[in-house]
ROFISE-993651 format. One line per 2 residues: number of its first residue (from 1); their letters; for each residue x, y, z of N, C-alpha, C, O, CB. Coordinates in nm, 2 decimals. Glycine has a CB too. Layout:
BEGIN
NUM	a	X Y Z X Y Z X Y Z X Y Z X Y Z | ...;
***
This chain:
BEGIN
1	xx	-0.88 -0.75 3.35 -0.99 -0.67 3.40 -0.93 -0.58 3.51 -0.81 -0.60 3.56 -1.10 -0.76 3.46 | -1.01 -0.49 3.56 -0.97 -0.40 3.67 -1.06 -0.43 3.79 -1.18 -0.45 3.78 -0.97 -0.26 3.63;
3	xx	-1.00 -0.42 3.91 -1.07 -0.42 4.03 -1.02 -0.30 4.11 -0.92 -0.30 4.18 -1.05 -0.55 4.12 | -1.09 -0.19 4.09 -1.04 -0.06 4.14 -0.91 -0.02 4.07 -0.91 -0.01 3.94 -1.00 -0.07 4.30;
5	xx	-0.80 0.00 4.14 -0.67 0.03 4.07 -0.59 -0.09 4.04 -0.49 -0.08 3.98 -0.59 0.13 4.16 | -0.64 -0.21 4.08 -0.56 -0.33 4.06 -0.59 -0.39 3.93 -0.71 -0.40 3.89 -0.59 -0.42 4.18;
7	xx	-0.49 -0.44 3.86 -0.51 -0.51 3.74 -0.52 -0.66 3.77 -0.44 -0.71 3.85 -0.38 -0.49 3.64 | -0.63 -0.72 3.71 -0.65 -0.86 3.75 -0.64 -0.95 3.62 -0.72 -0.92 3.52 -0.79 -0.88 3.81;
9	xx	-0.56 -1.05 3.62 -0.55 -1.14 3.51 -0.63 -1.26 3.55 -0.62 -1.32 3.66 -0.40 -1.18 3.48 | -0.72 -1.30 3.46 -0.82 -1.41 3.49 -0.79 -1.53 3.40 -0.80 -1.51 3.28 -0.96 -1.36 3.48;
11	xx	-0.76 -1.64 3.46 -0.74 -1.77 3.38 -0.87 -1.85 3.40 -0.91 -1.87 3.51 -0.62 -1.85 3.43 | -0.93 -1.89 3.29 -1.05 -1.97 3.29 -1.01 -2.11 3.26 -0.96 -2.14 3.15 -1.16 -1.92 3.19;
13	xx	-1.05 -2.21 3.35 -1.02 -2.35 3.33 -1.15 -2.43 3.33 -1.24 -2.40 3.41 -0.92 -2.40 3.44 | -1.16 -2.52 3.24 -1.28 -2.61 3.23 -1.24 -2.75 3.22 -1.15 -2.79 3.14 -1.36 -2.56 3.11;
15	xx	-1.30 -2.83 3.29 -1.29 -2.98 3.28 -1.43 -3.04 3.28 -1.52 -3.00 3.35 -1.21 -3.04 3.40 | -1.45 -3.13 3.19 -1.58 -3.19 3.17 -1.62 -3.27 3.29 -1.74 -3.28 3.32 -1.58 -3.28 3.05;
17	xx	-1.52 -3.32 3.36 -1.55 -3.40 3.49 -1.43 -3.38 3.58 -1.33 -3.33 3.54 -1.58 -3.55 3.46 | -1.46 -3.41 3.71 -1.35 -3.41 3.81 -1.28 -3.54 3.82 -1.21 -3.57 3.92 -1.41 -3.37 3.94;
19	xx	-1.30 -3.63 3.73 -1.25 -3.77 3.73 -1.10 -3.77 3.74 -1.04 -3.85 3.81 -1.29 -3.84 3.61 | -1.03 -3.68 3.68 -0.88 -3.67 3.69 -0.83 -3.55 3.76 -0.73 -3.50 3.73 -0.82 -3.67 3.55;
21	xx	-0.91 -3.50 3.86 -0.86 -3.39 3.94 -0.94 -3.26 3.92 -0.93 -3.17 4.01 -0.72 -3.37 3.92 | -1.01 -3.25 3.82 -1.09 -3.13 3.80 -1.01 -3.01 3.75 -0.89 -3.02 3.73 -1.16 -3.09 3.93;
23	xx	-1.08 -2.90 3.73 -1.02 -2.78 3.67 -0.92 -2.71 3.76 -0.82 -2.66 3.72 -1.12 -2.68 3.63 | -0.94 -2.72 3.89 -0.85 -2.66 3.99 -0.72 -2.73 3.98 -0.61 -2.66 3.99 -0.91 -2.66 4.13;
25	xx	-0.72 -2.86 3.97 -0.59 -2.93 3.96 -0.51 -2.91 3.84 -0.39 -2.94 3.83 -0.62 -3.08 3.97 | -0.57 -2.85 3.74 -0.50 -2.82 3.61 -0.41 -2.70 3.62 -0.34 -2.66 3.53 -0.60 -2.80 3.50;
27	xx	-0.42 -2.63 3.73 -0.33 -2.51 3.75 -0.20 -2.56 3.82 -0.19 -2.57 3.94 -0.40 -2.40 3.84 | -0.10 -2.59 3.73 0.03 -2.65 3.78 0.13 -2.54 3.80 0.10 -2.42 3.76 0.08 -2.75 3.68;
29	xx	0.24 -2.57 3.85 0.35 -2.47 3.87 0.40 -2.42 3.73 0.43 -2.30 3.72 0.47 -2.54 3.94 | 0.40 -2.51 3.63 0.44 -2.46 3.49 0.34 -2.37 3.44 0.37 -2.27 3.38 0.46 -2.59 3.40;
31	xx	0.21 -2.40 3.46 0.10 -2.31 3.42 0.12 -2.17 3.48 0.10 -2.07 3.42 -0.04 -2.37 3.44 | 0.15 -2.17 3.61 0.17 -2.04 3.68 0.28 -1.96 3.63 0.28 -1.84 3.62 0.19 -2.07 3.83;
33	xx	0.39 -2.03 3.59 0.51 -1.96 3.53 0.46 -1.90 3.40 0.50 -1.78 3.37 0.62 -2.06 3.51 | 0.39 -1.97 3.32 0.34 -1.92 3.19 0.25 -1.80 3.21 0.25 -1.70 3.13 0.27 -2.03 3.11;
35	xx	0.16 -1.80 3.31 0.07 -1.69 3.34 0.15 -1.57 3.38 0.12 -1.46 3.33 -0.03 -1.73 3.45 | 0.25 -1.59 3.46 0.34 -1.47 3.50 0.41 -1.41 3.38 0.42 -1.29 3.37 0.43 -1.51 3.61;
37	xx	0.46 -1.50 3.29 0.53 -1.45 3.18 0.44 -1.37 3.08 0.48 -1.27 3.03 0.60 -1.57 3.10 | 0.32 -1.42 3.06 0.22 -1.35 2.98 0.18 -1.22 3.04 0.17 -1.12 2.97 0.10 -1.44 2.96;
39	xx	0.16 -1.22 3.17 0.13 -1.09 3.24 0.24 -0.99 3.23 0.21 -0.87 3.20 0.09 -1.12 3.39 | 0.36 -1.03 3.24 0.48 -0.94 3.23 0.49 -0.89 3.09 0.51 -0.77 3.07 0.61 -1.02 3.27;
41	xx	0.46 -0.97 2.99 0.47 -0.92 2.85 0.35 -0.82 2.83 0.38 -0.72 2.76 0.45 -1.04 2.75 | 0.24 -0.85 2.88 0.12 -0.76 2.86 0.15 -0.62 2.93 0.13 -0.52 2.87 -0.01 -0.82 2.92;
43	xx	0.21 -0.63 3.05 0.23 -0.50 3.12 0.34 -0.42 3.05 0.34 -0.30 3.05 0.28 -0.54 3.27 | 0.44 -0.49 3.00 0.55 -0.42 2.92 0.50 -0.36 2.79 0.53 -0.25 2.76 0.66 -0.52 2.89;
45	xx	0.42 -0.44 2.72 0.36 -0.39 2.59 0.27 -0.27 2.62 0.27 -0.17 2.53 0.28 -0.50 2.53 | 0.20 -0.27 2.72 0.11 -0.16 2.75 0.17 -0.05 2.84 0.10 0.04 2.90 -0.02 -0.21 2.82;
47	xx	0.30 -0.06 2.86 0.38 0.04 2.94 0.32 0.06 3.08 0.31 0.18 3.12 0.39 0.17 2.86 | 0.28 -0.04 3.14 0.23 -0.03 3.28 0.36 -0.03 3.37 0.45 -0.11 3.35 0.13 -0.14 3.32;
49	xx	0.36 0.06 3.47 0.48 0.07 3.55 0.48 -0.04 3.66 0.39 -0.12 3.68 0.48 0.21 3.62 | 0.59 -0.05 3.72 0.61 -0.14 3.83 0.52 -0.11 3.95 0.50 -0.19 4.04 0.76 -0.14 3.88;
51	xx	0.46 0.01 3.95 0.37 0.06 4.06 0.23 0.00 4.04 0.14 0.02 4.12 0.37 0.21 4.06 | 0.20 -0.06 3.92 0.07 -0.11 3.89 0.06 -0.25 3.97 0.13 -0.34 3.94 0.05 -0.13 3.74;
53	xx	-0.04 -0.25 4.06 -0.06 -0.37 4.14 -0.14 -0.47 4.05 -0.23 -0.43 3.97 -0.14 -0.34 4.27 | -0.11 -0.60 4.05 -0.17 -0.70 3.97 -0.19 -0.82 4.06 -0.12 -0.85 4.15 -0.09 -0.73 3.84;
55	xx	-0.29 -0.90 4.02 -0.31 -1.03 4.08 -0.37 -1.13 3.98 -0.41 -1.09 3.87 -0.41 -1.02 4.20 | -0.37 -1.26 4.01 -0.41 -1.36 3.92 -0.53 -1.43 3.99 -0.52 -1.48 4.10 -0.30 -1.46 3.89;
57	xx	-0.64 -1.44 3.91 -0.76 -1.51 3.96 -0.78 -1.63 3.86 -0.74 -1.62 3.75 -0.88 -1.42 3.97 | -0.85 -1.73 3.91 -0.89 -1.84 3.83 -1.04 -1.86 3.84 -1.10 -1.86 3.95 -0.81 -1.97 3.87;
59	xx	-1.11 -1.88 3.72 -1.24 -1.93 3.72 -1.24 -2.07 3.68 -1.21 -2.10 3.57 -1.34 -1.84 3.63 | -1.27 -2.16 3.77 -1.26 -2.30 3.75 -1.40 -2.36 3.73 -1.49 -2.35 3.82 -1.19 -2.38 3.87;
61	xx	-1.43 -2.41 3.61 -1.56 -2.47 3.58 -1.54 -2.62 3.57 -1.45 -2.67 3.50 -1.61 -2.41 3.44 | -1.63 -2.70 3.63 -1.62 -2.84 3.63 -1.76 -2.90 3.61 -1.86 -2.85 3.66 -1.56 -2.90 3.76;
63	xx	-1.76 -3.01 3.53 -1.89 -3.07 3.50 -1.91 -3.18 3.60 -1.83 -3.22 3.68 -1.89 -3.13 3.36 | -2.03 -3.24 3.59 -2.07 -3.35 3.68 -2.12 -3.46 3.58 -2.23 -3.44 3.52 -2.18 -3.31 3.78;
65	xx	-2.05 -3.57 3.57 -2.09 -3.67 3.48 -2.22 -3.74 3.51 -2.29 -3.79 3.42 -1.98 -3.78 3.47 | -2.26 -3.73 3.64 -2.39 -3.80 3.67 -2.51 -3.71 3.63 -2.62 -3.76 3.62 -2.39 -3.82 3.82;
67	xx	-2.49 -3.58 3.61 -2.60 -3.49 3.57 -2.55 -3.41 3.46 -2.46 -3.32 3.47 -2.64 -3.39 3.69 | -2.60 -3.43 3.34 -2.54 -3.38 3.21 -2.53 -3.23 3.21 -2.44 -3.18 3.14 -2.63 -3.43 3.10;
69	xx	-2.62 -3.15 3.27 -2.62 -3.01 3.25 -2.58 -2.94 3.38 -2.61 -2.82 3.39 -2.75 -2.96 3.20 | -2.52 -3.00 3.47 -2.48 -2.94 3.60 -2.33 -2.91 3.60 -2.25 -3.00 3.58 -2.53 -3.03 3.72;
71	xx	-2.30 -2.79 3.62 -2.16 -2.75 3.63 -2.14 -2.67 3.76 -2.23 -2.60 3.81 -2.12 -2.66 3.51 | -2.02 -2.68 3.81 -1.98 -2.60 3.93 -1.89 -2.49 3.88 -1.80 -2.51 3.79 -1.92 -2.68 4.04;
73	xx	-1.90 -2.37 3.94 -1.81 -2.26 3.91 -1.74 -2.22 4.04 -1.81 -2.20 4.14 -1.89 -2.14 3.85 | -1.61 -2.21 4.04 -1.53 -2.17 4.15 -1.44 -2.06 4.11 -1.35 -2.08 4.03 -1.45 -2.30 4.21;
75	xx	-1.46 -1.94 4.17 -1.38 -1.82 4.15 -1.27 -1.82 4.26 -1.30 -1.81 4.38 -1.46 -1.69 4.15 | -1.14 -1.83 4.22 -1.03 -1.83 4.31 -0.95 -1.70 4.29 -0.90 -1.68 4.19 -0.95 -1.96 4.30;
77	xx	-0.94 -1.62 4.40 -0.86 -1.50 4.39 -0.71 -1.53 4.44 -0.69 -1.62 4.52 -0.92 -1.39 4.48 | -0.62 -1.45 4.38 -0.48 -1.46 4.42 -0.42 -1.60 4.41 -0.37 -1.65 4.51 -0.46 -1.41 4.57;
79	xx	-0.44 -1.66 4.30 -0.39 -1.79 4.28 -0.23 -1.80 4.28 -0.18 -1.90 4.33 -0.44 -1.84 4.14 | -0.17 -1.70 4.23 -0.02 -1.69 4.23 0.02 -1.59 4.34 -0.01 -1.47 4.32 0.03 -1.66 4.09;
81	xx	0.10 -1.63 4.43 0.15 -1.54 4.54 0.30 -1.55 4.53 0.36 -1.66 4.55 0.09 -1.58 4.68 | 0.37 -1.44 4.51 0.51 -1.44 4.51 0.57 -1.42 4.65 0.69 -1.41 4.67 0.57 -1.33 4.42;
***
């Protein structure tokens, strides 16, 4: 997506419950490396220059086992900072 002139890559993570750390905890160092590699490939394929500013956001969705239809949504900007 675009935010003004900035290109924004958005990773959506979902966990049914926070029992094992939730969706935010699923963004590991390895996942960040894969996101950066995918973004670099996208930018190269679409011939975007090094002057194109980009950032990584995460939309983290988590369920609540005690309430079947209640979910939390957490939008995190600039997840990967070099």
